C-alpha positions, 0 to 999 in steps of 0.5 A, spaced: 846 299 907 848 303 913 853 300 918 850 295 923 849 299 930 847 295 935 844 295 942 847 290 947 840 286 946 842 285 939 849 284 940 849 279 946 845 274 941 850 276 936 855 273 941 851 267 943 852 266 936 859 266 935 861 262 941 856 256 939 862 256 932 867 250 933 873 254 934 877 248 932 874 248 925 875 255 924 883 254 926 882 249 921 879 254 915 885 259 917 890 254 916 887 252 908 889 259 905 890 256 899 884 252 898 880 257 900 882 264 898 884 270 903 881 277 903 885 283 905 879 290 906 879 297 909 872 295 914 872 302 916 874 309 916 874 316 919 870 318 913 863 321 914 858 315 912 852 314 910 848 315 917 852 321 918 857 318 923 863 318 924 867 312 928 875 314 931 879 309 928 883 308 935 877 308 939 875 301 936 875 295 941 876 288 938 877 283 944 871 281 944 870 279 936 878 277 936 875 271 940 871 269 934 872 272 929 867 271 924 866 275 917 859 275 915 854 276 908 850 283 910 851 282 917 847 276 916 848 273 923 842 268 923 846 265 917 853 261 916 859 265 916 863 266 909 869 267 913 874 268 919 879 274 920 886 272 922 888 280 922 886 287 923 890 293 923 891 301 922 893 304 916 891 310 912 886 311 906 887 317 901 890 320 908 884 319 913 885 313 918 882 307 917 882 299 919 884 294 915 883 286 916 885 279 912 882 274 912 880 266 910 874 264 905 869 259 908 870 253 903 864 251 899 862 244 903 861 248 908 858 255 906 857 256 897 855 263 898 863 264 901 866 261 894 862 265 890 863 272 894 870 270 893 870 270 886 867 277 887 872 279 891 878 277 887 875 280 881 874 286 884 881 287 886 884 285 880 879 290 876 881 295 881 874 295 883 869 293 889 866 289 884 859 286 887 862 286 894 865 291 899 864 292 906 861 294 912 862 294 920 857 291 926 859 294 932 856 297 939 857 305 940 860 306 946 862 313 947 861 319 943 864 326 943 863 331 948 861 337 942 859 332 938 854 326 938 855 323 931 862 322 932 863 315 935 870 316 940 869 309 942 866 303 939 866 295 939 866 290 933 862 285 933 863 282 926 864 285 919 861 283 912 861 283 906 856 287 903 853 290 897 852 297 898 857 300 904 855 305 908 862 308 909 864 310 902 872 309 903 871 301 905 873 295 901 877 294 895 876 301 891 869 304 891 864 299 888 859 298 882 855 292 880 857 286 876 854 285 870 851 279 867 857 277 863 862 278 868 857 274 872 856 269 869 864 268 866 865 267 874 860 262 875 855 266 880 849 264 882 845 270 880 838 268 883 842 266 890 846 272 890 839 278 888 836 275 893 841 277 898 842 283 895 847 283 889 846 288 884 847 287 876 848 291 871 849 291 863 855 296 863 862 297 865 863 304 866 865 308 872 863 313 877 869 315 881 868 318 888 870 325 889 877 326 890 875 332 895 869 334 900 871 341 899 867 346 896 870 353 891 866 359 892 859 359 888 862 364 885 868 361 883 869 360 875 870 354 871 874 352 866 875 344 863 882 342 865 887 338 861 892 333 863 897 338 864 893 341 870 894 335 873 901 332 871 907 334 867 908 326 865 904 323 859 897 319 861 901 313 860 907 314 864 902 314 870 901 309 875 894 307 876 894 310 883 895 316 880 890 315 874 885 313 879 886 319 882 885 324 877 879 320 875 876 323 882 875 330 879 871 327 873 864 324 874 865 318 870 871 313 866 870 308 861 874 303 865 878 303 872 884 305 871 882 310 864 886 307 858 886 314 856 886 321 858 880 322 854 876 317 857 874 321 863 868 325 862 864 331 865 870 334 870 867 338 876 873 338 880 878 344 881 886 341 879 889 345 884 886 343 891 880 338 888 875 343 890 867 342 887 866 348 883 858 350 882 859 352 875 863 346 873 858 341 876 852 346 872 856 345 866 858 337 867 849 336 868 847 340 863 852 336 858 849 330 861 841 332 861 842 335 854 838 333 849 838 326 848 845 326 853 850 331 850 856 326 853 856 319 852 857 315 858 853 308 855 849 305 860 851 309 866 847 316 866 842 315 872 848 313 876 852 319 874 846 323 874 846 321 882 854 323 883 852 330 880 845 330 885 850 330 891 853 336 888 848 340 887 845 338 894 852 340 897 851 347 894 844 347 897 841 347 890 836 342 887 839 337 881 834 338 875 829 332 874 833 326 872 828 324 865 829 318 861 833 320 854 829 321 847 829 317 842 832 321 836 827 322 830 828 324 823 826 331 823 829 334 830 833 339 830 840 338 831 847 342 830 852 341 824 859 340 825 860 348 823 855 349 828 850 351 823 842 349 825 840 342 821 835 336 821 836 329 823 835 325 817 837 318 815 844 318 812 843 318 804 850 313 804 846 308 809 839 308 809 838 303 815 843 306 819 843 311 824 840 318 823 845 324 821 845 331 822 845 335 815 844 342 814 836 344 814 836 345 805 838 338 805 832 335 808 826 335 804 823 329 807 822 331 814 821 339 812 816 339 807 811 335 809 808 335 816 804 328 814 811 325 814 813 327 820 807 325 824 807 318 821 814 317 823 813 320 830 807 316 830 812 309 829 817 311 834 812 312 839 808 306 838 815 302 838 816 304 845 810 303 848 810 296 845 817 295 847 815 297 855 808 292 855 813 287 853 818 288 858 812 288 863 810 282 861 817 279 862 817 282 869 810 279 871 812 272 869 819 274 873 815 275 879 811 268 878 816 264 877 820 267 883 814 266 888 813 258 886 821 258 887 820 260 895 815 256 896 819 250 893 824 251 898 820 249 904 818 242 902 823 236 906 826 231 903 820 227 900 816 234 899 822 236 894 820 230 890 812 232 889 814 240 888 819 237 882 813 235 879 809 241 881 814 246 878 814 243 872 806 244 871 807 251 874 812 253 870 808 251 865 802 254 866 807 261 867 810 260 860 803 259 857 800 265 861 806 269 857 805 267 851 798 269 851 801 276 854 805 276 848 801 274 843 795 281 846 801 285 846 803 283 839 795 283 836 795 290 839 802 293 837 800 291 830 793 294 830 796 301 833 802 301 827 795 300 821 792 305 824 798 310 824 799 308 817 792 309 815 792 315 819 798 319 813 794 324 810 799 325 804 794 332 802 798 333 796 796 327 793 789 325 794 790 319 789 795 316 793 794 308 794 796 306 801 794 299 800 801 296 798 805 299 803 799 297 808 801 290 806 807 290 806 807 293 813 802 286 815 808 282 812 813 286 817 809 284 823 808 276 821 815 276 820 817 280 827 811 275 830 814 269 827 821 270 829 818 272 837 815 266 837 821 262 835 825 265 840 819 263 846 819 257 843 826 255 845 826 259 851 820 255 854 825 248 852 830 251 856 826 254 862 822 247 862 829 243 863 831 248 868 826 246 873 827 239 871 833 239 874 838 240 868 844 245 869 842 252 867 837 257 871 831 261 869 833 268 871 839 266 866 834 264 860 830 270 862 836 275 861 837 271 854 830 271 851 829 278 854 835 280 849 833 277 843 826 280 844 830 287 844 833 285 838 828 283 834 824 289 837 829 294 833 830 290 827 822 290 827 822 297 828 827 299 822 823 294 817 817 299 819 820 305 818 823 303 811 817 302 809 813 308 811 819 312 808 818 308 802 810 310 802 812 317 804 817 317 798 811 315 794 807 320 796 811 326 794 816 324 789 822 326 792 828 326 789 832 320 789 838 319 793 844 316 788 848 310 790 855 310 794 859 309 788 857 314 783 857 319 790 864 318 791 865 318 783 862 325 783 866 327 789 873 326 786 871 329 779 868 335 784 873 337 789 877 341 784 872 346 782 867 346 788 868 349 796 870 344 801 864 347 805 859 346 799 862 340 796 857 335 799 851 338 797 852 340 791 854 332 790 848 330 792 844 335 788 848 333 782 847 325 784 839 326 786 838 329 778 843 322 775 839 318 779 832 321 777 834 321 770 837 314 770 831 312 773 827 315 767 830 312 763 830 304 766 823 306 765 823 308 758 827 301 757 822 297 761 817 299 756 821 297 750 822 291 753 814 289 755 813 291 747 819 287 745 816 281 749 809 281 746 811 282 738 816 276 739 810 272 742 805 274 737 810 272 732 813 266 737 807 263 740 812 258 743 814 263 747 808 265 752 809 258 756 816 258 756 817 253 750 822 257 745 827 251 746 823 245 742 820 251 737 826 254 734 828 251 728 836 249 727 838 254 723 836 259 728 841 256 733 847 261 732 843 267 734 838 264 738 844 261 743 847 268 743 840 272 745 839 266 751 845 267 754 843 274 755 836 272 757 840 268 762 844 273 764 839 277 766 835 272 770 840 269 774 845 275 777 842 279 783 840 286 782 845 291 783 844 297 787 847 301 782 842 303 777 846 305 772 849 297 772 842 296 771 841 300 765 846 297 761 844 290 763 837 291 760 840 295 753 843 288 752 837 284 753 834 288 749 839 288 743 838 280 744 831 280 743 831 285 737 836 280 734 830 275 735 825 279 733 829 280 727 830 274 724 823 271 726 821 277 722 825 275 717 823 268 717 815 270 717 817 275 710 821 269 707 814 265 707 809 270 705 814 270 699 814 263 698 806 262 698 806 268 693 809 264 688 805 259 689 
């Protein structure tokens, strides 16, 4: 937002409106400092503003302003002021001449917005940032520098305003940033009203510092990353908050303001000795930011950091690279391991459902040996990106529809409001119905595209491969996903209907909640579908088994003295894979033995087939029978362990129990045969 440079005609209107204010009420507000809250801000500096102008601070004319010292929101002189100015003073900011102002906010019974701005201002002062609001002046330029008409040497101050984005980057408590949704909720702000008045809310807490200097070094200047010792002999903990913030100005991003440690400052590009921006440092910072999947983690502030560095590109007369959203990491993408060798992104053997890890290329057979697997995983990832985008569009349409109805309702008179509230409920039901229909259509499309991706999977290595079990698992996953979303939508509808019927809560807050919930559900669903796809690929290609974490830890402990450290992980994984495969093979054999033993037992003792073994056994067999029952009971009720070796041991004990039962029954059968033979 640019500073409001006004004509005489508009200025006359502002003066007339200011004079119409009750001066006695203004005096009462000035005295109620404790109740209403006070502010102390920088309203103007001699920094170059976004309009490309400089206002000389010794040229301010304030006589008329002090007669009615109003403070506005966003230069909106058609609305009530949010406060009054009690004093102005001359000062400096980073060595630049500046003008400060002190004042008092209006009470909420006069203007509720004033107390919301107060909470944002006080939070910004406490956190060290101009969070959500800074300041801007409205003025009439009177005289200009003879040699440069971009320098205003005399100007009349008409008002100053708290604004979301200032024209002059030196004003306010500090350089501003947007409030996060969580902060806004904590402060009890009405986000709907504030959004309408230009306040921006974000999801992140990161901080893009103001440049420590506007100087630029020669384009050929060499660059090396600075260390803390280049700025000070003190430790970071011994520095004042002001010193920490100044050092942050040499960087493009900080985790907090002030940063908790020097390591929380990222992407340096200013020379430590004089603060000048270095072109090679700017390029290096942009390269790190825009590298594959973001070479540096700046949380959710990547676009803001890009804009900061792009401004330096233009400062050096260069065109910045195009900003592109981060591409989601996929199994099979190239990466670099910790030792610098080429690798492949793949699932972590220790955490198959967790984040992808970079392994040496020879360790990842799944992504390199089978093009069809890579194609399937890419198709799944692309489809989920498309799906999430369509879901977001559905909610955008819903939000715009609700906002449109809200504007119409504000125009009603007192009687009309009661009718409008009834109408608002009907309109909300229609909007919610449209939203649900849109999401249902998108879920149907998402299911169809996911199934199509699975059907297109062509494991040429195995023409007889059966996809049907995996397609069924996929359909079940989609059913569970849609059911979970429908449950969340039911809760969302209930919240929205209560809001329009007058109960506490804002529709915008509920929309933020449901979109977060849908995103969370989508991520869980994506992981589930990816697991099914990998299981299908594994079944098709017969890939090596992965050993469980406990087996790998034991192997690593015994192999460490005998295997070079750089090869330990690879050797451990290979041996663990062989052990796991052998265990699975033995388990398969044990399972076949178990099935055969069960069949023999059922043929000898028909009661076992229908679950009536308790009643059909004789009293003489209780001792052995109890032992075998105990083994079977343990097998049925103990959860299946991840460790396949334990599973194998339990299976062996079960077989021993069944063998005892079979032997006993065979003995009884032989005794009966001999008895009949004697007769």
